[in-house]
N, CA, C and O of each residue as an XYZ file, in Angstrom:
808
protein
N      -2.902    -16.549     -5.043
C      -2.020    -16.454     -3.888
C      -2.459    -17.440     -2.808
O      -3.644    -17.744     -2.667
N      -1.481    -17.933     -2.048
C      -1.769    -18.937     -1.045
C      -2.347    -18.335      0.234
O      -3.150    -18.977      0.910
N      -1.946    -17.107      0.571
C      -2.364    -16.514      1.834
C      -3.828    -16.092      1.778
O      -4.374    -15.822      0.708
N      -4.453    -16.042      2.960
C      -5.838    -15.595      3.058
C      -5.863    -14.074      3.006
O      -5.120    -13.403      3.722
N      -6.718    -13.544      2.158
C      -6.802    -12.091      2.003
C      -7.816    -11.543      2.999
O      -8.973    -11.304      2.653
N      -7.369    -11.347      4.247
C      -8.263    -10.920      5.322
C      -8.604     -9.436      5.259
O      -9.608     -9.007      5.827
N      -7.766     -8.641      4.565
C      -7.950     -7.194      4.592
C      -8.769     -6.675      3.415
O      -8.988     -5.469      3.294
N      -9.218     -7.572      2.556
C     -10.039     -7.147      1.431
C      -9.266     -6.426      0.345
O      -9.834     -5.615     -0.387
N      -7.970     -6.712      0.231
C      -7.147     -6.077     -0.798
C      -7.463     -6.658     -2.170
O      -7.902     -7.802     -2.284
N      -7.237     -5.861     -3.209
C      -7.289     -6.404     -4.549
C      -5.972     -7.129     -4.795
O      -4.907     -6.607     -4.465
N      -6.033     -8.315     -5.368
C      -4.853     -9.137     -5.576
C      -4.391     -8.992     -7.024
O      -5.141     -9.272     -7.959
N      -3.164     -8.558     -7.192
C      -2.605     -8.309     -8.521
C      -1.687     -9.460     -8.887
O      -0.673     -9.689     -8.228
N      -2.041    -10.178     -9.933
C      -1.225    -11.300    -10.401
C      -0.717    -11.092    -11.821
O       0.236    -11.753    -12.232
N      -1.333    -10.190    -12.579
C      -0.956     -9.929    -13.965
C       0.319     -9.081    -13.991
O       0.318     -7.974    -13.452
N       1.405     -9.567    -14.600
C       2.635     -8.770    -14.665
C       2.437     -7.403    -15.307
O       3.088     -6.436    -14.909
N       1.548     -7.306    -16.294
C       1.303     -6.007    -16.922
C       0.655     -5.035    -15.939
O       0.962     -3.843    -15.952
N      -0.239     -5.537    -15.090
C      -0.860     -4.680    -14.080
C       0.174     -4.221    -13.053
O       0.138     -3.078    -12.598
N       1.097     -5.118    -12.689
C       2.166     -4.734    -11.757
C       3.003     -3.615    -12.348
O       3.320     -2.639    -11.669
N       3.358     -3.762    -13.616
C       4.175     -2.725    -14.262
C       3.403     -1.429    -14.414
O       3.974     -0.344    -14.307
N       2.097     -1.538    -14.665
C       1.269     -0.336    -14.786
C       1.255      0.432    -13.478
O       1.270      1.663    -13.477
N       1.227     -0.287    -12.364
C       1.166      0.358    -11.057
C       2.526      0.867    -10.597
O       2.603      1.733     -9.726
N       3.599      0.334    -11.175
C       4.959      0.697    -10.750
C       5.364      2.056    -11.315
O       6.317      2.166    -12.087
N       4.634      3.073    -10.922
C       4.878      4.428    -11.404
C       4.548      5.386    -10.252
O       3.502      5.238     -9.622
N       5.401      6.347     -9.970
C       5.164      7.229     -8.813
C       3.808      7.922     -8.827
O       3.159      8.013     -7.785
N       3.366      8.410     -9.981
C       2.089      9.128    -10.033
C       0.927      8.175     -9.789
O      -0.036      8.535     -9.112
N       1.007      6.971    -10.329
C      -0.097      6.021    -10.157
C      -0.188      5.536     -8.713
O      -1.284      5.381     -8.175
N       0.948      5.298     -8.093
C       0.929      4.926     -6.673
C       0.363      6.072     -5.832
O      -0.390      5.846     -4.885
N       0.734      7.306     -6.189
C       0.215      8.468     -5.465
C      -1.290      8.610     -5.652
O      -1.999      8.966     -4.711
N      -1.781      8.338     -6.850
C      -3.222      8.409     -7.119
C      -3.974      7.413     -6.240
O      -4.968      7.764     -5.605
N      -3.494      6.173     -6.207
C      -4.168      5.165     -5.386
C      -4.125      5.538     -3.906
O      -5.116      5.375     -3.195
N      -2.983      6.035     -3.441
C      -2.880      6.462     -2.045
C      -3.910      7.539     -1.725
O      -4.601      7.472     -0.708
N      -4.002      8.527     -2.602
C      -4.915      9.658     -2.373
C      -6.376      9.204     -2.387
O      -7.169      9.637     -1.550
N      -6.733      8.334     -3.335
C      -8.114      7.864     -3.421
C      -8.471      6.994     -2.219
O      -9.584      7.087     -1.702
N      -7.557      6.164     -1.775
C      -7.837      5.305     -0.627
C      -7.934      6.126      0.654
O      -8.716      5.799      1.547
N      -7.154      7.171      0.744
C      -7.115      7.969      1.975
C      -8.285      8.940      2.075
O      -8.870      9.108      3.145
N      -8.624      9.580      0.953
C      -9.613     10.666      0.998
C     -10.894     10.387      0.211
O     -11.808     11.211      0.220
N     -10.977      9.259     -0.458
C     -12.195      8.924     -1.177
C     -12.222      9.461     -2.598
O     -11.211      9.960     -3.093
N     -13.377      9.362     -3.261
C     -13.497      9.712     -4.675
C     -13.042     11.133     -4.975
O     -13.189     12.038     -4.153
N     -12.483     11.311     -6.179
C     -11.998     12.632     -6.589
C     -11.897     12.681     -8.104
O     -11.860     11.649     -8.775
N     -11.853     13.889     -8.624
C     -11.643     14.096    -10.051
C     -10.144     14.217    -10.324
O      -9.343     14.374     -9.403
N      -9.786     14.143    -11.588
C      -8.382     14.310    -11.964
C      -7.867     15.681    -11.541
O      -6.715     15.815    -11.127
N      -8.711     16.689    -11.643
C      -8.312     18.046    -11.245
C      -8.044     18.120     -9.746
O      -7.090     18.771     -9.318
N      -8.873     17.462     -8.951
C      -8.670     17.456     -7.505
C      -7.427     16.671     -7.108
O      -6.749     17.026     -6.144
N      -7.128     15.610     -7.844
C      -5.985     14.760     -7.528
C      -4.658     15.396     -7.932
O      -3.637     15.184     -7.278
N      -4.679     16.177     -9.013
C      -3.445     16.658     -9.630
C      -2.449     17.306     -8.659
O      -1.270     16.955     -8.699
N      -2.868     18.238     -7.789
C      -1.885     18.878     -6.913
C      -1.176     17.907     -5.970
O      -0.017     18.115     -5.613
N      -1.876     16.847     -5.570
C      -1.319     15.900     -4.606
C      -0.426     14.844     -5.254
O       0.400     14.236     -4.573
N      -0.579     14.619     -6.554
C       0.160     13.519     -7.188
C       1.293     14.020     -8.085
O       2.012     13.220     -8.684
N       1.450     15.328     -8.177
C       2.579     15.865     -8.929
C       2.442     15.790    -10.429
O       3.429     15.569    -11.132
N       1.230     15.972    -10.936
C       1.000     15.934    -12.384
C      -0.109     16.909    -12.738
O      -0.884     17.318    -11.874
N      -0.182     17.276    -14.002
C      -1.261     18.143    -14.452
C      -2.565     17.353    -14.479
O      -2.531     16.123    -14.482
N      -3.721     18.034    -14.498
C      -4.989     17.307    -14.576
C      -5.088     16.382    -15.786
O      -5.632     15.282    -15.682
N      -4.564     16.821    -16.937
C      -4.663     15.970    -18.127
C      -3.788     14.722    -17.997
O      -4.195     13.631    -18.396
N      -2.595     14.887    -17.443
C      -1.717     13.726    -17.234
C      -2.310     12.809    -16.171
O      -2.266     11.586    -16.305
N      -2.863     13.399    -15.117
C      -3.503     12.600    -14.072
C      -4.664     11.806    -14.645
O      -4.848     10.638    -14.303
N      -5.448     12.431    -15.514
C      -6.571     11.755    -16.148
C      -6.089     10.565    -16.974
O      -6.723      9.510    -16.975
N      -4.977     10.733    -17.672
C      -4.411      9.633    -18.469
C      -4.000      8.470    -17.567
O      -4.273      7.311    -17.878
N      -3.346      8.782    -16.453
C      -2.938      7.726    -15.523
C      -4.156      7.026    -14.923
O      -4.134      5.810    -14.731
N      -5.215      7.773    -14.625
C      -6.438      7.177    -14.091
C      -7.042      6.189    -15.083
O      -7.451      5.093    -14.701
N      -7.097      6.569    -16.336
C      -7.650      5.659    -17.349
C      -6.792      4.408    -17.474
O      -7.311      3.311    -17.683
N      -5.482      4.571    -17.348
C      -4.577      3.425    -17.420
C      -4.815      2.488    -16.232
O      -4.873      1.270    -16.401
N      -4.953      3.053    -15.047
C      -5.251      2.236    -13.866
C      -6.604      1.540    -14.015
O      -6.759      0.384    -13.621
N      -7.574      2.245    -14.580
C      -8.907      1.664    -14.763
C      -8.869      0.479    -15.718
O      -9.628     -0.475    -15.550
N      -7.997      0.528    -16.715
C      -7.920     -0.576    -17.686
C      -7.456     -1.870    -17.034
O      -7.674     -2.951    -17.583
N      -6.816     -1.774    -15.862
C      -6.381     -2.965    -15.133
C      -7.264     -3.226    -13.903
O      -6.938     -4.068    -13.066
N      -8.380     -2.500    -13.804
C      -9.328     -2.752    -12.732
C      -8.902     -2.259    -11.367
O      -9.371     -2.774    -10.351
N      -8.010     -1.258    -11.322
C      -7.516     -0.754    -10.040
C      -8.294      0.464     -9.544
O      -8.346      0.714     -8.340
N      -8.897      1.222    -10.457
C      -9.804      2.315    -10.105
C     -11.034      2.196    -10.991
O     -11.028      1.478    -11.991
N     -12.080      2.904    -10.616
C     -13.323      2.853    -11.380
C     -14.069      4.163    -11.210
O     -13.713      4.998    -10.378
N     -15.118      4.330    -12.019
C     -15.960      5.513    -11.898
C     -16.697      5.496    -10.566
O     -17.164      4.454    -10.107
N     -16.790      6.678     -9.955
C     -17.540      6.830     -8.715
C     -18.851      7.538     -9.020
O     -19.111      7.939    -10.155
N     -19.665      7.683     -7.993
C     -20.909      8.436     -8.164
C     -20.577      9.876     -8.535
O     -19.621     10.440     -8.003
N     -21.344     10.481     -9.434
C     -21.061     11.870     -9.818
C     -21.144     12.809     -8.632
O     -21.940     12.606     -7.715
N     -20.312     13.842     -8.659
C     -20.349     14.867     -7.624
C     -21.308     15.976     -8.014
O     -22.134     15.792     -8.908
N     -21.213     17.117     -7.361
C     -22.100     18.243     -7.670
C     -21.982     18.685     -9.133
O     -22.977     19.056     -9.756
N     -20.759     18.644     -9.674
C     -20.557     19.008    -11.080
C     -20.503     17.723    -11.903
O     -19.462     17.069    -11.972
N     -21.607     17.367    -12.518
C     -21.702     16.108    -13.240
C     -20.858     16.088    -14.512
O     -20.706     15.042    -15.143
N     -20.314     17.235    -14.886
C     -19.457     17.263    -16.078
C     -18.074     16.708    -15.772
O     -17.333     16.352    -16.688
N     -17.719     16.632    -14.490
C     -16.397     16.153    -14.099
C     -16.465     14.692    -13.674
O     -17.275     14.318    -12.826
N     -15.616     13.880    -14.268
C     -15.590     12.447    -13.962
C     -14.900     12.222    -12.618
O     -13.784     12.690    -12.396
N     -15.580     11.499    -11.725
C     -15.006     11.190    -10.417
C     -14.574      9.730    -10.378
O     -15.229      8.845    -10.929
N     -13.440      9.511     -9.701
C     -12.846      8.182     -9.641
C     -12.760      7.720     -8.198
O     -12.720      8.524     -7.267
N     -12.731      6.397     -8.035
C     -12.520      5.829     -6.716
C     -11.646      4.583     -6.835
O     -11.605      3.939     -7.883
N     -10.949      4.252     -5.749
C     -10.161      3.025     -5.717
C     -11.110      1.829     -5.638
O     -12.145      1.893     -4.975
N     -10.755      0.756     -6.308
C     -11.603     -0.436     -6.328
C     -11.594     -1.130     -4.959
O     -12.602     -1.711     -4.555
N     -10.474     -1.073     -4.254
C     -10.357     -1.733     -2.948
C      -9.600     -0.828     -1.998
O      -8.995      0.159     -2.418
N      -9.633     -1.166     -0.707
C      -8.950     -0.336      0.288
C      -7.444     -0.531      0.241
O      -6.707      0.266      0.821
N      -6.970     -1.570     -0.433
C      -5.539     -1.801     -0.573
C      -5.276     -2.778     -1.703
O      -6.211     -3.272     -2.334
N      -4.004     -3.058     -1.961
C      -3.674     -4.061     -2.973
C      -2.513     -4.898     -2.468
O      -1.757     -4.482     -1.589
N      -2.388     -6.082     -3.042
C      -1.281     -6.953     -2.705
C      -0.820     -7.697     -3.947
O      -1.587     -7.903     -4.888
N       0.426     -8.089     -3.934
C       1.004     -8.827     -5.049
C       2.180     -9.620     -4.504
O       2.647     -9.364     -3.394
N       2.649    -10.562     -5.269
C       3.849    -11.287     -4.878
C       4.512    -11.840     -6.132
O       3.866    -12.022     -7.164
N       5.797    -12.100     -6.030
C       6.530    -12.684     -7.149
C       6.032    -14.109     -7.371
O       5.744    -14.813     -6.403
N       5.925    -14.548     -8.617
C       5.487    -15.925     -8.891
C       6.423    -16.939     -8.245
O       7.627    -16.708     -8.137
N       5.861    -18.055     -7.820
C       6.684    -19.108     -7.234
C       7.535    -19.807     -8.274
O       8.589    -20.353     -7.946
N       7.094    -19.799     -9.528
C       7.838    -20.449    -10.608
C       9.018    -19.570    -11.010
O       8.801    -18.491    -11.562
N      10.264    -19.991    -10.754
C      11.415    -19.165    -11.122
C      11.564    -18.979    -12.625
O      12.271    -18.074    -13.070
N      10.903    -19.830    -13.415
C      10.977    -19.703    -14.867
C      10.083    -18.575    -15.391
O      10.203    -18.168    -16.547
N       9.197    -18.079    -14.543
C       8.307    -16.980    -14.940
C       9.079    -15.666    -14.810
O       8.884    -14.905    -13.862
N       9.945    -15.420    -15.766
C      10.819    -14.246    -15.688
C      10.034    -12.948    -15.774
O      10.385    -11.971    -15.113
N       8.978    -12.921    -16.577
C       8.173    -11.701    -16.712
C       7.520    -11.338    -15.385
O       7.564    -10.185    -14.955
N       6.908    -12.340    -14.736
C       6.262    -12.083    -13.454
C       7.263    -11.707    -12.373
O       6.998    -10.814    -11.569
N       8.415    -12.381    -12.345
C       9.450    -12.066    -11.369
C       9.941    -10.630    -11.544
O      10.090     -9.892    -10.570
N      10.188    -10.245    -12.789
C      10.692     -8.901    -13.065
C       9.658     -7.835    -12.717
O      10.002     -6.811    -12.126
N       8.388     -8.066    -13.079
C       7.337     -7.079    -12.810
C       7.147     -6.886    -11.311
O       6.992     -5.755    -10.852
N       7.157     -7.974    -10.539
C       7.004     -7.870     -9.086
C       8.180     -7.115     -8.477
O       8.005     -6.330     -7.544
N       9.377     -7.354     -9.006
C      10.559     -6.659     -8.486
C      10.475     -5.162     -8.752
O      10.806     -4.358     -7.881
N      10.036     -4.781     -9.945
C       9.928     -3.368    -10.298
C       8.903     -2.669     -9.405
O       9.147     -1.560     -8.930
N       7.767     -3.310     -9.178
C       6.740     -2.696     -8.333
C       7.228     -2.594     -6.884
O       6.994     -1.585     -6.220
N       7.902     -3.633     -6.399
C       8.455     -3.579     -5.038
C       9.425     -2.417     -4.891
O       9.384     -1.690     -3.899
N      10.296     -2.241     -5.876
C      11.282     -1.162     -5.820
C      10.603      0.198     -5.775
O      11.004      1.068     -5.001
N       9.580      0.388     -6.597
C       8.872      1.666     -6.606
C       8.191      1.935     -5.263
O       8.164      3.071     -4.788
N       7.643      0.884     -4.661
C       6.973      1.069     -3.371
C       7.979      1.387     -2.265
O       7.713      2.233     -1.411
N       9.129      0.717     -2.274
C      10.161      1.036     -1.290
C      10.619      2.478     -1.449
O      10.784      3.191     -0.459
N      10.826      2.915     -2.694
C      11.263      4.285     -2.939
C      10.209      5.287     -2.491
O      10.537      6.321     -1.908
N       8.935      4.979     -2.763
C       7.857      5.922     -2.425
C       7.741      6.122     -0.919
O       7.542      7.245     -0.456
N       7.862      5.050     -0.156
C       7.578      5.137      1.274
C       8.829      5.230      2.143
O       8.719      5.294      3.368
N      10.017      5.240      1.532
C      11.255      5.244      2.312
C      11.370      6.474      3.213
O      11.866      6.375      4.335
N      10.916      7.625      2.731
C      11.069      8.867      3.492
C       9.950      9.103      4.496
O      10.025     10.043      5.287
N       8.923      8.275      4.481
C       7.761      8.528      5.340
C       8.108      8.553      6.831
O       7.653      9.457      7.531
N       8.889      7.606      7.345
C       9.204      7.674      8.786
C       9.939      8.946      9.199
O       9.617      9.537     10.230
N      10.929      9.376      8.403
C      11.664     10.587      8.780
C      10.783     11.825      8.673
O      10.928     12.757      9.464
N       9.868     11.844      7.700
C       8.927     12.962      7.610
C       8.012     12.994      8.821
O       7.708     14.061      9.354
N       7.573     11.817      9.253
C       6.703     11.741     10.423
C       7.432     12.254     11.672
O       6.864     13.006     12.464
N       8.689     11.841     11.840
C       9.472     12.265     12.997
C       9.646     13.783     13.012
O       9.581     14.412     14.069
N       9.867     14.365     11.834
C      10.130     15.799     11.755
C       8.865     16.650     11.832
O       8.886     17.733     12.415
N       7.760     16.169     11.246
C       6.597     17.025     11.070
C       5.396     16.671     11.953
O       4.645     17.560     12.353
N       5.210     15.403     12.255
C       3.998     14.976     12.956
C       4.259     14.681     14.427
O       3.543     15.178     15.296
N       5.274     13.881     14.710
C       5.527     13.431     16.082
C       5.635     14.565     17.090
O       5.095     14.441     18.189
N       6.322     15.687     16.760
C       6.415     16.765     17.766
C       5.068     17.354     18.176
O       4.954     17.910     19.269
N       4.055     17.247     17.333
C       2.748     17.842     17.619
C       1.763     16.865     18.247
O       0.642     17.253     18.579
N       2.154     15.613     18.414
C       1.228     14.613     18.938
C       0.990     14.800     20.436
O       1.868     15.239     21.180
N      -0.220     14.452     20.846
C      -0.511     14.390     22.275
C       0.346     13.289     22.898
O       0.692     12.324     22.215
N       0.694     13.414     24.174
C       1.523     12.384     24.822
C       0.948     10.981     24.712
O       1.700     10.016     24.577
N      -0.379     10.851     24.768
C      -0.970      9.521     24.719
C      -0.710      8.855     23.374
O      -0.508      7.642     23.311
N      -0.715      9.651     22.285
C      -0.425      9.103     20.963
C       1.074      8.903     20.773
O       1.496      7.941     20.131
N       1.867      9.792     21.319
C       3.315      9.663     21.180
C       3.809      8.384     21.856
O       4.752      7.746     21.390
N       3.164      8.027     22.949
C       3.590      6.848     23.700
C       3.369      5.553     22.923
O       4.171      4.625     23.023
N       2.284      5.484     22.148
C       1.978      4.239     21.433
C       2.515      4.247     20.007
O       2.390      3.251     19.295
N       3.109      5.356     19.584
C       3.657      5.440     18.227
C       5.114      4.971     18.228
O       5.672      4.630     19.270
N       5.706      4.962     17.049
C       7.118      4.610     16.961
C       7.336      3.373     16.121
O       6.505      3.015     15.288
N       8.471      2.721     16.351
C       8.818      1.570     15.536
C       9.384      0.460     16.395
O       9.793      0.675     17.536
N       9.398     -0.735     15.819
C      10.042     -1.888     16.442
C      10.982     -2.490     15.407
O      10.643     -2.587     14.228
N      12.144     -2.887     15.849
C      13.132     -3.481     14.953
C      13.533     -4.819     15.563
O      14.317     -4.871     16.511
N      12.993     -5.884     15.017
C      13.184     -7.216     15.575
C      13.826     -8.134     14.542
O      13.364     -8.232     13.405
N      14.894     -8.803     14.957
C      15.515     -9.799     14.080
C      15.181    -11.182     14.609
O      15.268    -11.426     15.813
N      14.799    -12.090     13.719
C      14.496    -13.452     14.105
C      14.991    -14.407     13.033
O      15.243    -13.999     11.900
N      15.128    -15.656     13.382
C      15.551    -16.688     12.444
C      14.391    -17.647     12.257
O      14.012    -18.361     13.185
N      13.826    -17.663     11.054
C      12.636    -18.460     10.763
C      12.742    -19.046      9.363
O      13.578    -18.627      8.563
N      11.894    -20.010      9.081
C      11.774    -20.540      7.723
C      10.829    -19.650      6.927
O      10.132    -18.806      7.491
N      10.813    -19.844      5.624
C       9.882    -19.077      4.782
C       8.440    -19.349      5.190
O       7.610    -18.440      5.191
N       8.143    -20.599      5.535
C       6.781    -20.945      5.941
C       6.421    -20.256      7.261
O       5.292    -19.797      7.437
N       7.379    -20.186      8.184
C       7.108    -19.518      9.459
C       6.910    -18.023      9.269
O       6.061    -17.422      9.927
N       7.692    -17.412      8.368
C       7.510    -15.985      8.102
C       6.128    -15.720      7.506
O       5.475    -14.736      7.854
N       5.690    -16.594      6.614
C       4.344    -16.449      6.045
C       3.288    -16.562      7.144
O       2.291    -15.841      7.121
N       3.502    -17.458      8.099
C       2.550    -17.620      9.199
C       2.527    -16.376     10.089
O       1.468    -15.978     10.575
N       3.694    -15.763     10.301
C       3.756    -14.526     11.092
C       2.962    -13.424     10.400
O       2.174    -12.722     11.034
N       3.175    -13.277      9.092
C       2.448    -12.257      8.337
C       0.944    -12.494      8.403
O       0.164    -11.554      8.549
N       0.543    -13.765      8.295
C      -0.883    -14.068      8.357
C      -1.447    -13.750      9.733
O      -2.573    -13.265      9.847
N      -0.667    -14.022     10.784
C      -1.103    -13.705     12.131
C      -1.296    -12.219     12.346
O      -2.251    -11.799     12.999
N      -0.384    -11.415     11.792
C      -0.515     -9.961     11.891
C      -1.788     -9.497     11.191
O      -2.521     -8.659     11.716
N      -2.048    -10.045     10.002
C      -3.247     -9.645      9.267
C      -4.518    -10.080      9.999
O      -5.540     -9.397      9.931
N      -4.454    -11.208     10.694
C      -5.616    -11.659     11.454
C      -5.968    -10.646     12.550
O      -7.142    -10.387     12.814
N      -4.941    -10.083     13.178
C      -5.167     -9.076     14.210
C      -5.690     -7.780     13.599
O      -6.581     -7.143     14.160
N      -5.134     -7.386     12.444
C      -5.497     -6.113     11.825
C      -6.880     -6.126     11.183
O      -7.569     -5.106     11.173
N      -7.284     -7.262     10.653
C      -8.482     -7.325      9.809
C      -9.726     -6.699     10.425
O     -10.403     -5.943      9.728
N     -10.075     -6.961     11.685
C     -11.303     -6.356     12.231
C     -11.268     -4.830     12.238
O     -12.309     -4.186     12.102
N     -10.075     -4.246     12.395
C      -9.963     -2.788     12.428
C      -9.972     -2.204     11.009
O     -10.497     -1.114     10.781
N      -9.389     -2.940     10.066
C      -9.320     -2.460      8.682
C     -10.680     -2.525      8.005
O     -11.051     -1.615      7.264
N     -11.422     -3.594      8.257
C     -12.643     -3.856      7.493
C     -13.924     -3.373      8.177
O     -14.998     -3.473      7.584
N     -13.846     -2.853      9.410
C     -15.080     -2.469     10.086
C     -15.727     -1.256      9.423
O     -15.061     -0.455      8.766
N     -17.014     -1.143      9.608
C     -17.772     -0.037      9.050
C     -17.300      1.277      9.684
O     -17.057      1.326     10.890
N     -17.169      2.345      8.880
C     -16.743      3.628      9.446
C     -17.579      4.078     10.640
O     -17.065      4.745     11.538
N     -18.867      3.721     10.660
C     -19.730      4.120     11.771
C     -19.326      3.457     13.081
O     -19.709      3.927     14.153
N     -18.560      2.373     13.011
C     -18.150      1.648     14.213
C     -16.803      2.123     14.756
O     -16.344      1.638     15.790
N     -16.174      3.065     14.066
C     -14.885      3.558     14.539
C     -15.077      4.392     15.804
O     -16.099      5.064     15.943
N     -14.116      4.364     16.728
C     -14.261      5.144     17.969
C     -14.258      6.642     17.693
O     -13.641      7.108     16.735
N     -14.945      7.376     18.531
C     -15.065      8.825     18.343
C     -13.714      9.520     18.394
O     -13.512     10.539     17.732
N     -12.780      8.971     19.181
C     -11.460      9.597     19.293
C     -10.426      8.921     18.395
O      -9.222      9.089     18.589
N     -10.900      8.159     17.418
C      -9.977      7.468     16.516
C      -9.321      8.424     15.543
O      -9.870      9.480     15.232
N      -8.154      8.056     15.067
C      -7.477      8.806     14.017
C      -6.734      7.838     13.116
O      -6.450      6.708     13.514
N      -6.414      8.275     11.894
C      -5.697      7.425     10.956
C      -4.308      7.077     11.476
O      -3.605      7.926     12.024
N      -3.928      5.837     11.299
C      -2.601      5.354     11.696
C      -2.036      4.538     10.543
O      -2.715      3.660     10.012
N      -0.802      4.821     10.156
C      -0.123      4.033      9.130
C       0.766      3.002      9.807
O       1.665      3.354     10.571
N       0.515      1.735      9.527
C       1.355      0.655     10.031
C       2.229      0.172      8.883
O       1.723     -0.381      7.907
N       3.520      0.374      8.992
C       4.446     -0.048      7.941
C       5.114     -1.349      8.373
O       5.702     -1.422      9.452
N       5.022     -2.373      7.531
C       5.616     -3.668      7.838
C       6.654     -4.002      6.774
O       6.347     -4.059      5.583
N       7.865     -4.217      7.216
C       8.923     -4.667      6.315
C       9.351     -6.061      6.751
O       9.725     -6.261      7.907
N       9.301     -7.008      5.855
C       9.855     -8.339      6.109
C      11.044     -8.477      5.159
O      10.863     -8.651      3.954
N      12.255     -8.401      5.702
C      13.467     -8.304      4.883
C      14.386     -9.487      5.160
O      15.281     -9.381      5.999
N      14.186    -10.616      4.470
C      15.079    -11.759      4.662
C      16.527    -11.391      4.324
O      16.790    -10.698      3.340
N      17.448    -11.861      5.146
C      18.861    -11.566      4.934
C      19.436    -12.454      3.822
O      18.888    -13.510      3.506
N      20.542    -12.006      3.243
C      21.220    -12.811      2.242
C      21.892    -14.017      2.878
O      22.167    -14.028      4.078
N      22.154    -15.040      2.054
C      22.737    -16.273      2.577
C      24.080    -16.034      3.249
O      24.416    -16.707      4.223
N      24.862    -15.066      2.729
C      26.194    -14.815      3.286
C      26.136    -14.243      4.691
O      27.118    -14.309      5.431
N      24.970    -13.671      5.072
C      24.830    -13.089      6.397
C      24.544    -14.132      7.475
O      24.562    -13.815      8.664
N      24.283    -15.369      7.069
C      23.874    -16.392      8.027
C      25.055    -17.126      8.659
O      24.927    -17.705      9.738
N      26.197    -17.099      7.986
C      27.340    -17.885      8.458
C      27.855    -17.388      9.797
O      28.273    -16.239      9.933
N      27.817    -18.275     10.784
C      28.406    -17.973     12.080
C      27.666    -16.928     12.886
O      28.211    -16.419     13.865
N      26.438    -16.587     12.510
C      25.701    -15.561     13.252
C      24.666    -16.197     14.145
O      24.151    -17.278     13.859
N      24.371    -15.520     15.216
C      23.312    -15.952     16.127
C      22.180    -14.928     16.072
O      22.404    -13.789     15.662
N      20.983    -15.309     16.475
C      19.844    -14.370     16.456
C      20.124    -13.125     17.265
O      19.273    -12.240     17.351
């Protein structure tokens, strides 16, 4: 990939790995491991919507592509514990339009991710926002900005955002503020279709 990986994400370029990850249970497993740390298949099962045996199968499949790995044993050494290999992952469609396999795999994974996270904002509005302290409610929310840029300029904007985020994402947990809490930043970059450009202004 051309962009600088400032956030320490694992970079997925293999179309088979993209397709392996394009599954609701596997995306849920990675989310749970990244959010709460190492866990066994039994511990993960209730959160990912699968039985422990099915969850274990998905974990082994993810491990075969280097997305999860064995963690340090817990109190019960008979139970295998897993951890995410990185704090996040990134992928992109191949630049070569002739790479149909890579283009298709990236599209499938993108679709699964959009479907998985589409309901998150409305759930937050209904369940979390009403209980927030005013200071958190004031800085939360969304921004909806339309701009007219080239592909290169959009890439530069994304890189600039990651430059700002990187120190907060990668810092040692011991350096986090005492009053800190988890925050999900959702970024959508949605280029419009060519037909939407005719006669329109920013």
